C-alpha positions, 0 to 999 in steps of 0.5 A, spaced: 280 883 611 274 879 610 267 881 613 262 877 617 255 879 617 251 876 623 244 879 625 245 884 619 252 887 622 258 887 619 264 885 623 271 885 621 276 880 623 280 885 627 274 886 631 273 879 633 280 878 635 280 883 640 273 883 643 273 877 648 268 871 647 265 870 654 265 876 660 268 874 666 263 875 672 269 874 677 274 879 679 281 879 675 285 880 681 290 873 680 288 869 687 293 864 685 301 865 685 301 862 677 300 867 672 300 864 664 299 868 658 293 865 654 292 869 647 293 876 648 290 876 655 293 874 663 290 868 666 291 865 673 292 859 672 294 854 678 299 849 677 302 843 680 309 843 681 311 837 678 318 838 676 325 835 678 328 839 684 335 842 681 340 843 686 347 842 687 346 837 692 342 833 687 347 833 682 352 831 686 348 826 689 347 823 681 354 824 679 357 820 685 352 814 683 356 809 678 352 806 672 349 800 676 346 804 681 343 809 676 340 803 673 338 799 679 334 806 680 331 806 673 329 799 673 326 800 680 322 806 678 319 802 672 318 795 676 314 799 681 310 802 675 309 795 673 306 793 679 302 799 680 299 797 674 298 789 676 295 791 682 289 795 679 288 791 673 287 785 678 283 789 682 279 791 676 279 784 674 276 781 680 271 786 682 268 784 674 268 777 677 265 778 683 259 782 679 258 777 675 257 772 679 253 776 684 249 777 678 248 770 676 246 768 683 241 774 683 238 770 676 238 763 679 234 766 686 229 769 681 228 763 677 227 759 682 222 764 685 218 764 679 219 757 678 215 756 684 210 761 684 207 758 677 
């Protein structure tokens, strides 16, 4: 094992592995329903469950669909994602255009006021 000298003390790698880097001021009781093991410590992690609900009814529904219905479902899903992206990008574009026009008008008004008060 290698030895690190910090502030005149000799620390081995083993000691640095088992000692926590930060001491928590909060209680160690888990207040969430999710628990994850991070490193060697159990850490409470709040999880948003985005997994597909898999049950017998859903599986039977997918099995009963034809290839055309599955293709339509996938196509509509991607079309919806594309439309959301298009709408957001148009909002950003017109927002930028409005800001540029307002800044131009402010510049013209300020220039005219300065020319009148020579």
